[in-house]
C-alpha positions in Angstrom: -6.9 39.2 25.7 -3.8 38.8 23.5 -5.6 35.7 21.2 -8.4 37.7 20.6 -9.8 39.2 17.1 -12.6 41.7 17.4 -14.7 42.9 14.6 -17.1 45.7 14.3 -19.4 45.8 11.2 -21.5 48.8 10.1 -24.1 48.5 8.2 -27.6 49.2 6.9 -30.9 47.7 8.4 -31.8 44.9 5.9 -28.2 44.4 4.2 -27.1 41.7 6.5 -24.6 43.2 8.9 -26.0 40.9 11.7 -26.2 37.9 10.0 -22.7 38.2 8.2 -21.3 38.7 12.3 -23.5 35.7 13.3 -21.7 33.7 10.6 -18.4 34.8 10.9 -18.8 33.5 14.8 -20.5 30.1 13.7 -17.6 29.7 11.2 -14.7 30.2 13.9 -16.7 28.4 16.5 -16.4 24.9 13.9 -12.9 25.5 13.8 -12.8 25.0 17.7 -12.4 28.9 18.5 -14.5 30.7 21.1 -17.2 33.2 19.7 -19.6 35.9 20.2 -21.6 37.4 17.4 -24.0 39.9 18.3 -26.0 43.0 17.0 -26.5 46.2 19.0 -30.2 46.8 19.5 -31.4 50.0 19.1 -34.8 51.5 16.9 -33.3 49.7 13.5 -35.5 49.9 10.7 -34.9 49.0 7.2 -32.1 51.4 6.0 -31.2 52.7 9.3 -27.5 52.5 10.4 -26.8 49.1 12.5 -23.7 48.0 14.4 -22.9 44.2 14.9 -19.9 42.7 16.6 -17.5 39.2 16.3 -15.2 38.3 19.3 -13.2 35.3 18.2 -10.4 34.0 20.6 -8.2 30.8 21.1 -9.2 31.1 25.1 -12.7 31.6 26.7 -14.2 34.9 26.4 -14.7 36.7 29.6 -15.9 40.1 28.0 -19.6 40.7 27.6 -20.0 44.3 26.0 -20.0 45.9 22.7 -16.7 46.2 20.9 -14.8 49.5 21.7 -11.7 49.0 20.0 -11.9 46.7 17.1 -9.0 44.8 15.3 -10.9 45.0 12.3 -14.1 47.4 10.8 -16.1 46.5 8.3 -18.4 48.9 6.2 -21.2 47.1 4.4 -22.6 50.4 3.1 -19.8 53.1 2.4 -22.7 56.0 2.4 -22.2 55.6 6.5 -18.4 56.7 6.5 -20.2 60.2 6.2 -23.0 59.5 8.8 -21.0 57.2 11.3 -17.3 57.5 12.9 -16.6 53.9 11.4 -12.9 54.0 12.4 -13.4 55.3 16.1 -11.7 53.2 18.5 -9.7 51.2 15.9 -6.6 49.7 17.0 -3.4 51.2 15.4 -2.5 49.0 12.9 -6.1 47.4 12.5 -7.6 47.5 9.0 -10.8 48.8 7.5 -12.7 46.7 4.9 -15.2 48.8 3.0 -17.9 47.8 0.0 -17.3 50.1 -2.6 -16.5 50.8 -6.6 -13.9 53.5 -5.6 -10.3 52.9 -5.1 -8.4 52.4 -1.7 -7.0 56.0 -2.3 -10.5 57.4 -2.6 -11.5 55.7 0.8 -8.5 56.8 2.6 -9.0 60.5 1.7 -12.6 60.5 3.0 -11.7 58.5 6.6 -10.4 60.6 9.1 -8.3 58.4 11.1 -5.0 57.1 9.2 -3.3 54.9 11.2 -4.6 51.6 9.8 -4.7 49.4 6.5 -7.6 49.8 4.0 -9.0 46.8 1.8 -12.2 47.4 -0.7 -13.9 44.8 -2.5 -17.1 45.7 -4.5 -19.3 43.6 -2.7 -22.9 44.9 -4.4 -21.3 43.7 -8.0 -20.5 40.2 -6.7 -23.7 39.7 -5.0 -25.5 41.0 -8.2 -23.6 38.4 -10.4 -23.5 35.5 -8.1 -27.3 36.0 -6.5 -29.3 38.6 -9.0 -29.7 40.8 -5.9 -27.7 43.1 -3.7 -27.0 41.2 -0.7 -23.8 42.5 0.3 -22.9 40.6 3.4 -22.0 37.3 1.9 -19.4 38.8 -0.1 -18.3 41.2 3.0 -18.2 37.8 5.1 -15.5 36.1 2.8 -13.3 39.4 2.5 -13.2 39.8 6.4 -12.1 36.0 6.6 -9.5 36.6 3.9 -8.1 40.3 5.3 -8.0 38.9 9.0 -6.9 35.3 8.3 -8.6 34.1 11.5 -10.0 31.1 9.4 -8.3 29.1 6.8 -10.0 29.6 3.4 -10.3 26.0 2.8 -11.9 25.7 6.9 -14.3 28.6 5.9 -15.2 27.5 2.7 -16.3 24.0 4.4 -18.0 25.5 7.1 -20.1 27.8 5.0 -21.1 25.2 2.5 -22.4 23.0 5.5 -24.1 26.4 7.2 -25.8 27.1 3.7 -26.8 23.8 3.3 -28.8 23.8 6.2 -30.0 27.4 6.2 -31.1 27.1 2.4 -32.0 23.3 2.1 -34.8 23.9 -0.6 -33.2 26.6 -2.4 -30.3 25.0 -4.1 -29.6 28.2 -6.2 -29.3 30.3 -3.1 -27.1 28.3 -1.6 -24.8 27.7 -4.6 -25.0 31.5 -5.5 -24.0 32.3 -1.8 -20.9 29.8 -2.2 -20.0 31.5 -5.5 -20.2 35.0 -3.7 -17.9 33.6 -0.8 -15.4 32.1 -3.2 -15.0 35.2 -5.4 -14.7 37.7 -2.5 -11.5 35.3 -1.1 -10.1 36.5 -4.4 -11.3 40.1 -5.4 -10.6 41.9 -2.1 -7.8 44.3 -2.6 -5.1 46.3 0.1 -4.8 49.6 -0.6 -1.1 50.4 -1.3 0.2 53.8 -0.9 
């Protein structure tokens, strides 16, 4: 389908990659898109590599499989670059978004495949400063929205405000921290320019 965007998420159990994949699908659904958001189940445990997926389309989605040729790859934990072939199947001209403190140039050297764009964001720093804990999934969610342009910033923020209001109804500080993390990530994601 030419009107479909596919995102593959790589993280470790407990980092929220699955949750972020589902939240992206929910936000896109709220703007009238057709969506799928799901994890790849296996023997996951805290800290083990996990994969999750998001499909977003302006037409009904008839595919029901994992994503093998994503438009975007989101690496929630950069240590996975040496463990998992994160760029496998990435479409030419696609993009990789990495949670890292390192430069885009350093990430580029580490990745094997070269026909894609690289974006970096220090999701750990944003999370620690807004939530007081390392939950990189929220900043990574905002960053992939910014990079992909699949949802406008304002629509995305409004959708997430409503979602977090429901999810964190009794935890106003957690809701506010997550919203701050999203807003910062929209501003702080950086494209690597050679």
